[in-house]
N, C-alpha and C positions, 0 to 999 in steps of 0.2 A: 348382641352388640358386643365387639372385642374389647379387651381390657388393656390400656395402654399405661405404662409406668413411666414418669419422667424422674430423673436422677442427676445430680451434678458429679461431674468428675473433670480429673485435667488429662488433657490429651494433646501431644504435641505442643508442651509449654502454653497452653491456653485452656480457659475455663470453657467447659462445653456442657450441653443438656443431653445426657443420654436417653434414648428412647428404646423401652423394653417391650415388646408384645409378642405374642405367638405368631408364627409366620403366616402371613397373610398378604395376598397378591393386591388386593384393594388398598391395604395400608401402605404397604412399599411403594405402590405408585404414586399414593396421594402425597406422601412425606417427601418422597425424591422430588417430584415435580413442583409441588406447591410450597415446600418449606425448605427446598435446596439442601436436604439432608444427606450426609455421606455415611458409609458404611466403615465401621473401625473393626479390623481383622484381630486386632488385639483384646478389644473389649467385647467382640460378637454383638454389636449393637449399631443402631443408627445414632447419629448424632449431629448437633448443629452448634456453632459458636454461642456461648452464652451472652444474650443480649435481649433487650425488650423487644426490638423488631423480629428477631429471629423466634423468639416465644409467641409472638402474636401470630405470625406465620403459621408456625407449628399449631397453635390453637385451632385456628381456622381452617387447616388442612385435615384436622382430625375431627372437627364439629361433625356431630349426627352420625360420623363412623366408628366412634370408639368412646368409652368412658376413661377419662383421663385420671390417673393416680398420680398426684404430685406432692405429697407430704414431704417427700425427702428433699426436693428442689426447694419448698417453701422454707423449710427448716434452715437449709443452707443459706438462703438469702436473709432470713431473720437474722441467723447469728453474724452475718455479714454486716448486717445494717447495725447490729450492736456495737460492732468493733469500730466501725465508721463513726459512731454516735460519740464513741470514747475517744477518737482522736480529734474529732472537732472540739472538744473541752479543752481549756487551757491547763493540760495536764502533761507531765514528762513521758514521752513516747521512747521505749527501749528499742534496741537495734534488732531484737529477736524477731519480730514481725513487722517489716515496712511494708506499707501500702501506697501505692503511687496514685497521684492525683486522677489518672484516667479510670482506675479500678474504683477510686470513691464515686466519681460521675456515673459509672456504669451502674455500679450498686444501687446509687440512689434512684435511677430510671429503674431497675426492675422492681424495686421494692414500693414505688410510688402508689398513690391511690387508685390510679387508672389500671393498676395489674389485676388479673383475674385469677391469681394464686389462691388456693385455698388454703385453709388454716388447720388442718388436721396433721396433728403431729405424731402419732402413733398408727400402726397398721396391726388389726387384730387377725389373727391366722391361727386355726387350731386352739382357739381360746386363749392364746398367749398374745401378749402386747409386744410388737416388735417397734423400736425407736425408729425415726425417721432416718438417722444415718446408715441403718441397715435395711431399709425397705426394699431397696433393689434387688437383695439377695434371693429371696424366694420366687419372685416372677423369673429372675434369670435362670436360676436353677431348673425352675418348672420346665421353661421354653427348651433348656439343653437336653433334659431327660426325655422329653416328648420329640425332639429331634433325633435322638439316638434310639428312639422305638422301645423304651423301657415299657414295661407293663405298668398298668394303672395302679396294681397293688405296690408294686416296687416305688412308684412315683410319690404315693400317699405315704409309703414309710419313710422315703429318704426326706421329704418335706417336712414330716412330723418331727424326726429326728434333728434337723437342722433348726427348726424353730426353737426347740428347748434350749440350744447354745444361744442363739440370738435374744431370748427371753432373760438369760442370765447376764449376757453381755451388757444389756440396756443400752447405755449412751457410747459405749466402746465400738469402735468401728471393726468389725469382724475380718475386714480384708487386711488389717493391719498385724493380726496375730500370728505368731510364730510356732513352729512345732513344741516349744519348750512351753508355750501358753497353753497348747492344746494337751499335752502330756498332763499338766497340772488339773485340767478340766477333766479329762478322763479319771484321774485319780479321786477327785470331787464325786464323780459320777458313781465310783465302786465303793468308795468309803461313806460318804454322805447319804447318797442318795440310794444306796443298796442295790445297784441295777444288776441283772444276771449278767451271764457271759454272752448269750445270743443279743440281748438289748445292747451291749456295748458293741458288740460287732456290727449291728445295724447301724449303730450312731457312728461308728468310726468309718462305715462304707459311705455313710451320707456326706461326712467332713470332706472324705477324701475324694468324693466326686466332685465338690464343689471347687476345692483348691487346686486340684490337679487337672480336673475336666473343664471347668467354667473358667477359672483364673488362670490355667495354663502353667502352674508352677510344678514344674517336673521333679519327680520324685520327693514331694513335701512331706510324705508319710513315709520316708524312708527309715527314718529312727525312731518311729513311734511303735513301739511293739503291741502285739493284739493278745487279749487274754486267752488264756488256754481254756478251751471247752470241756466242760464237766462231762465226764463218761458216765452215762446211766446204764445200769443193767436191765436187760428186759424183765418185765413182771410175768410170771408163769402162773397158769391155772393150776389148783391143786385138783385132787382126783373126785371130790365132790362136785365142783364145778365144772369138769371136764364131762361127769355123768350126767349132771343136769342139762349141759349142752347137746349131747348126744341124744339123750332122751326126749328132747323137745323136737326133734326131727320125725315127723311121720312119713315123708316120702322117701322110700328104700333107696332110689337113685342118689338123692342127696345125702344120705346118711353115708352110703358107701364111699360116695367122694370125700366126705369128711374124714371119715376114718383112714382113708389112703393118704390124704394130707398130711393128717396128723402122725401117722407111723412111719412114714417116708420122707416128711419135711420137703415136700414138693411146694412150687409156687403155684400162683391161682392159674396164671398162663400156662404152666405145665400140666396141671390137671385137666384143664377143659379140653386140652389137645391129646390126652392120653387116648390110646386105642388098645386093644385087645392084642394085636401083633406086637406092641411094645413088651408086652409081659412074657 
């Protein structure tokens, strides 16, 4: 069964439910026909306007076809309900966050007792707890990596490195970070976490992929310098170690090949294709 993640976001000046999943013809057809979902080219996901009716349509369209992860959406609605509750009390309301009456009515409907939203507030990935506000990042990033045909090893590395950032951020939205924030984070990784240069490069590559490939932020890492890779000198065998290596070979052909490789510095491909006519 496929996994589908529902997340809230603003699109074309309205609240929407983003629908994230690995590309599937069955799910594409189901949400387009039964839930009237539309494709967002900027967000690279399907979406429907945020309302109780649209959520119910979406839920029944996916029922039996996918497992629904909606912790981010639930957290968004819960936070919105708290704001609404505060507004309904006889307290002074500042002009910083005005909420219209239709928005209040909509939120009340969405968080009613008839809603089937789950109460999970964190996502566990690679042993790290990712808060609901950033729960959409790993599924979106994984989908984009697979669509670009990255190797399973690279996908695993990138998702693991991105998870480390999300765990540290906790309830801070990763999508709102600037290059300056990421610079301070990389300094923290080097000075406090004592990460090696190679690990730092992997972490930068993972973040660069998300912000530039998934979020389409051009040249987002233009001003972020990369750590200089440490130059390691090769380890050489001493005379005793070489003698033990040569003496361990009983096959004369193999011994002749090894002596030739060592004395002339040939590559493996060169020694196996070496012919008498070449000498």
